Residue, then its C-alpha position, 0 to 999 in steps of 0.5 A: m339623281i335628277n338631271r332636268v333642264v327647262l329653257v326659253g330663249r331665242l335661237t342665235k342662228d338657223p338650226e343645223l340639221r344633219y343625219t348620222p350614217s344610219g339616217v337618224a336626224m340630229a339638229r344643233f342650235t344655240l339658244a340665247v337665254n336672258r339672266t334674270f338680273s342686270n350687270q353693274q352697267g344696268e345691262r342684262e346679259a345672256d347665257f348661249i346654251n348649245c342644244v341638240v335634238w333628235r329624230k322627228q323633233a330635229e327635223n321640225t325644229a330645223n324646218f320651223l325655227k330660225k335665227g331669232s325664233l323663240a323656243g322652249v326646250e326641255g331636256r338634260i345636260q350632257t357633257g363629253s370631251y374629244e381630242g382637238q386637232d392641236g392634241k389638247r382635250v376639249y370639253t363640251t356641255d350640251v343640252v340634249a332636248d326631249s322636247v322643243q316648243f315653238l313659242e311664237p307663230r312663224s309670222s311674228s318672225g316675218d315668215r309667211g306660208q304660200s297663202g300669206q297666212p302664218y302656217g299656211g292660214g285658212q279660216q280655221q287659223q284665222q278663227q283661232q287667232q280671234n279667240p285662242y281659248p276654246t270654250y268647254q260645254q258641260n256634259q260633253p266628252m273631252n274628246q271633242q277638243n273643247y276646253t275651259r278658259v282659265d278665267e271663266d267658271p265652268f259651272a257658271n250656267s249650272s243649277g243645283p249640286i255638281e255630281v262627281s264620281d270617284d272616277d273623275l278624281p285624279f287620285 
């Protein structure tokens, strides 16, 4: 059986961070996700999906996301119920997030760090903004964090055949 959810949307309000009695962090937020079609009036509607995230990911979500932030959520659907104050059964549906991705820099929502730059800024951050795609240098170990741009040929400067060993193959 499969229970997987992938969502991209904007937070409808700031995340609510709480801690369990044993000290485990938990954050709740609602994600507004646009539907792919328009209604009869030509307007796009949205679904408002309740999400829950736990532990360090919850603290990061509460610290770095706010109302209007664009986020990607990957997780599972969980249903539950409880007895309301009026004695009636209340049913709930939440997405329990395994991963929350911050899909835009803090500066695009108007936030700036103490230095006035997004995420604290600095020369390294400015360099990444100019060229967000690091380049790959052939015959260098991958742990140097140099990768190929998707629109460049990594073997354009090589001459002759390219040697590939069985250890390089993913299968």
